[in-house]
N, C-alpha and C positions, 0 to 999 in steps of 0.2 A: 306529727307529721299528717297532713291532709292528703286528698287524692291529687291534688295539683301543687299546693304550697308546702315546700319543705323548710328546712332550717335557714336557706338563704333565698327564699321566694319561690317563684314559679319558674322552673328552668327545664330545658330539653332543646333538642335539635330544632333549630328555626324551619318552621312550616312542617314539622312532623309531630313531635310532642307539644311544641308551643307555636301555635299559628296567629295569623292577624285576627281571626275572629275571637280568638282568646283575648287577645290584647284589646279589641274593641269592646268586648264584654266587661273587661276588668275596668276599663275607662268609664264605661256607662254606670257601673254600680258605684265605683269610688265617687264619680262626680255627683251621682244622686245622694249617695250617703252623707257625704259632708256638705252637700247644699240643701238639705231638708229645711234649715230655719234661716240660712243666709246665702250670699253669693260665695260658693266655695272658690278657693285659691289653692291650685296645685301646681308645684315645681317639678320639672322633669330634667334628668341628666341622662347621658348615654356614654358607652364607651365607643371603641372604633370599630367594631364588628360591622360588616357590610349590612347585616340585618337589622341593625339597631336604628337605623333610619326608618326602616319599614314599620317596625314596631313603635317608634315614636310618632309616626303619622297616625297609626291605627289607634293608639292611646289617646292622642289628641282628638281624634274624631269622635271616640266614645265620651271623652270628658265634656267636650264642648257641647254635644248633643244633649247631655244631661244638665247643662246650664253652667258648668264649671269655667272659670278663667284659668288658663294654663300658661305657665311661664317656663320658657326654654333655656336651660343653662347650655345646651348643646353638648359638645364632647368635654366631660368633666369626670372628676373622681366622685366616688360614693361619699368619702367625707364630706366634700363640699355641698352635696345635696343636703346631707344631714345639718350642715352648718347653716344652710340657707333656710331650711324649714324652721330651725330654732330661733334664727335671728330676724326673719322677715315676716313673721306672722302668716305663714302658710298653714293650711289645714293638713295637708299631707305631701309627702315627697315620693317620688318615683325614680329609681335608677335602673336603666336598661343595660343589664350586663350579665355574663355568666362567669365573671371573676376570672379565674385561671384556666377554665375550660377551653377547647380549641374553638376556632373562629365559627364554626357552623353552628355551635351551641349559642343560645342566648338565654336571658332571664329577665323577669320583672320582679324587682324587690320594692316593697312598699314600706315607707316610714311614716310614723305618726307625728302629731304636732310637736313632739319633743325630739324629733329626729332619731327615734329609735325604731326598732322592728315593730311592724304594726301588730296589733293584738291579734291573737289567735282566733277569737270569736268573729272578728271582722273577716279574717281569711275564710273561715268557714262559711260566712254568708255569701262571700263571692263565689266560693265553690258551688253553693247551693244555686246561685244564680246562672253560673256557667252550665250546670247540668239541667237547667230549665225546672228547678223545683221552687223557684220564686216567680211570681207573675211578672209579666213584661212591665218595665219601668216607664214612667211618662217621659215624653220627649219635650225639650225646651222649645219654646216657640217665640217668634218675634224678638223683642229686645232682650228676652230671657236666654237666648242661645249664647254660649260663652265665647270669650275672645281668647287669641293666642297672641302671647306678648313675647318679643325677643328679650331674654334676661342675661345676656352675656356679661351685663355689668355685675350680676350676683356672683359669677365666677371670679371677676376681677376683685370684688369685695373680699372674697375667700382668700386669694393669693395675698392681698394686703394684711389680712389677719394673720397668715402664716408668717409673713415677714416680720409682723410686730412682735411675735412671741419670744425669740431668743433674747438673751440679756445682753448680748454682745455680738459683733460682726464675726464672720468667718474668714476675714483677710489672712492671706498666706497659706490657706488650707486648700489642699488639691482633693477635690471630690468627684468620685465616679458615680454616675447613675445609669442604671439599666431600666429603661421605661417600658420595656415589654411589648413596644409597639401598641401601647394601650393608653388608658386615660391620662396617665402621668405625663405623657409626651406633651400635653397642653399646659402643664402647670410647673412640674418639678424644676426644670432647668432656670426658669425665669426666677423662682424663689431663691435658689441657692446663689444665683448671679447678683440679685438684688442684696444679698447679705456679704457680697464680695468675695465669695469663694471662687477659686479657679476651678470651673466646672467642665467635666469631660463626660459625653454622654453617648451611649450606644443604644441601639433599638429604639429610635424615636422618630421613625418614619413609617407610620401605620398606612396600610393600603387596603384595609378592609378584610383582609385574609391572613395577615401575618401576626396578629395578636397572639402573644404566648408562644410563638413558633420557635422553639429552641433558645428561648430567651426569658428573661424576668426572673421572679422569685422560685419558680419550678425549674429554672435550669441555671443555678446559681453559679456554675462552673464558667460560664460565660464572663461574668462579673469578676470572679476570682482571677481569671487570666488577665483580663483587662487592667485591674488595679495593679497587679504585680508588673506588668508590662510597662505601664506608664508611670509607675513609681508613685502612685497616689496615697494619700494619707488614710483614706476611708472610702467606701463604696455602699451604694444602697440599690437593691433591686425590687421593683414593685410587681405586684401581679396586675392583671388586666384591668381593673377598676381602681387600683391604688388604694385600697383600704387595708392593706397589709404590706409589710417589707421583710426582707432579711439584709442584714449588714455583713460587710466583708471588711476586715481590718487590713493594714498595709503589707501584710505578709500573705494575704489571700485566705486566712483563717475565717471560716464562717461564724457569725454572731447571730444566732437564731433568736426567736422571740422570747424565750425564756431568759436568755442572757441579756437581752435589751431590757427586759422587766427588771433584772437584778440592778443593772446600771442606774436605772431611773430610780428604783426604790433606795439605792445606796445614796445617790444625790440628795432624795428628800430627807433621808436620816441625816445626813451631813448638814443639812440646811435648817435642821431642827424644825421642820415643818409640822405644824399641829393641824392635822387634817384627817377626816375620816371619808375615805373614797371607795368607790366600787370597782372591782374587777370581775366581771362575770363573762366567762369564755363564751362566745356565740357558738361553740361546738357543743356545749352542754345544754341542750334545749329544756330538760325539765327544770333548770334553774332560772329560765327566763321570767317565770311568774314572779320570783322574787323581786326582780327589778322594778316592777310596777310599784311594789310596796316599800322599797327602801330609797328609790332614786338616788339622793346624793350621800347615802350612808353605805359603807361597804366593808367587805372583808375579801382577802384574796381567796379564791376558790380554785383548786387545782388537785392533780393527783401525782405529785412528786415531792422530793425532798426539799425543793426550793421553797414550796409552800410553808412547810416547817420552820424553814430558816427565816423567811419573811415574818412569820407569826411571832417567833421568838425575838426578833429585833423590832417588832411593832411597826412593821412597814407595809403599806399598801400602794398600789399605783393604778391610776386610771388609765387603761390602754387603749379602748376602742375610740375614745373621743378626741384623741390627738394623732397627729401625723408625725412623720419621722423628724421634721425640721427643729422642733423643741428638743427631741432627743439629742441631736447633734450637738446643741448648745450645751445641754447637761453634760455630755460626754467631754466637751472642751472644758467646761468649768471644773471638771474632776482633775483635769491635767493630764497631759500626756497622751499617747496613742492607746487605741483600744486594746491592743495586746497586752499592755501593761496593766490595764484595768482588769482585763480578764484573767490575769495570773493569780488575782485575789478571789476569783470566783469559786465558791465550794463546788466541789464535784457532786453531781446528782443525776438521777436517772429520770427520764421523762416518760409517762405513759398518758397517751391522750385518749380519752374514752367519749366517743361522740354521741353517745346515747344507747339505750338497751336495744332499740330497733336495729341499729347498724352493727352492734355486736352479734346479735342473733343472726343477721344477714351474713356475716363474716364466717360464723360457725357453720351455717349451712352449706357454704361453698367449700368446706373443708372435708368433703366426702372421702376423698382419698388419703386422708391423713391417718396415721395409725391411731389406734384406739387410746394409747397411752399419751400421745401428744394432745389428742382431742380433749382427754380429761384434763391434762395440765392446763390447757387454754381455757377450759370452762372454770376451772377453779381459780384461775388468774382473774377472769371476768367477775366471778361471784365475790372474790375479795375487793376488787375495785368498786363493784356496786355497794357493798357493805360500807367501805370507807366513805364513798359518796354519801351514802344515808346518814351515817354518823356525823359527818361534817355539816350537812345540811341541817340536821336537828340541833347542832351546837350553835349554828348561826341563827336559827329561829329563836333560841332561848337568848342569845346575846342581844338581838333586836327587841325582844320582849322587854329585857331589862333596860335597854336604852329608852324605850317607850315609858316604862314607869318612871324612871329618873326625870324625864321631861315633864310628866304630869306632876311629879312631887315638887319640881321647881315652879 
């Protein structure tokens, strides 16, 4: 966790903690950094917040002033920016969004050439530049000044990619979508309709100030009520930038991320998939460094009984690189509604640890809690930290064995 960049980029209230000056300087450094030995190509997407346009223009000014060519996806989802970076030979991707935060907040999320969260050392250099610890960067001149290119076609290609993933159409399925008045408003409905689902949508009329307002994945009760009232088969609620969702079955029961993980893993198991995939929770920042080492090799990392269940059944699932559409295809392939599938789901408790810093912050805020309760919370945290370290050690050993086996062959 740096001074400006957290686990989800540089976030804060627009023109308070995050200003256009910040955005301009981020653009200046990113454009210069990736353009040291060639003409840098940067792709930018944004959500529907009123300030997203302001920050987009500031970023573009900084990037082009440093000589980078900038491609604008316009209003789109974070996964689409990641997809564009990976498939269109961009040096870096930028998503302007504060995810599920209220409209007056915003953020700048940087993605590397693999479509993943940018390396911590680059964020540190950007922070040093913001604080004036790095000398002023050279400005591009004459024909070296960067261009700005409309790249709406990139978003359309991403939509085509999503449509191509399912193994069958969704004909006769009645699907509800809560677009949170955010990024998915520009994509989700067209994808499901192209797959022939009868699609019903709420909260897909963004006005710049209504993103996440009483809707989306943080207010799942809206979708629950909508699905039941309309008699739909299933519903999906997105957050502001549509990089996560929560599902609802036809009875209005919530299907959270862990249960979606179970369904996907069950499907892979039944299909006898021989694959080694990575699931690294974006909430667990200390594990992020592992991602650079293992790339397409992985193990499920979490703090719940589902982890043990998946490990026992030798199942892993790649979550962050996929959107909800392929999940729906897998659910349908399993047969029946989600309620029937979830009856077979083992009961488990879920504990989400977002990192040592956040845990300490929470503990410090509990000044009025009785000493006994405080001790219990601290003990729970220590146990979780110990479990995390043991699992991390185990994964490191397994990776080393895989490495040795590769060298042997």
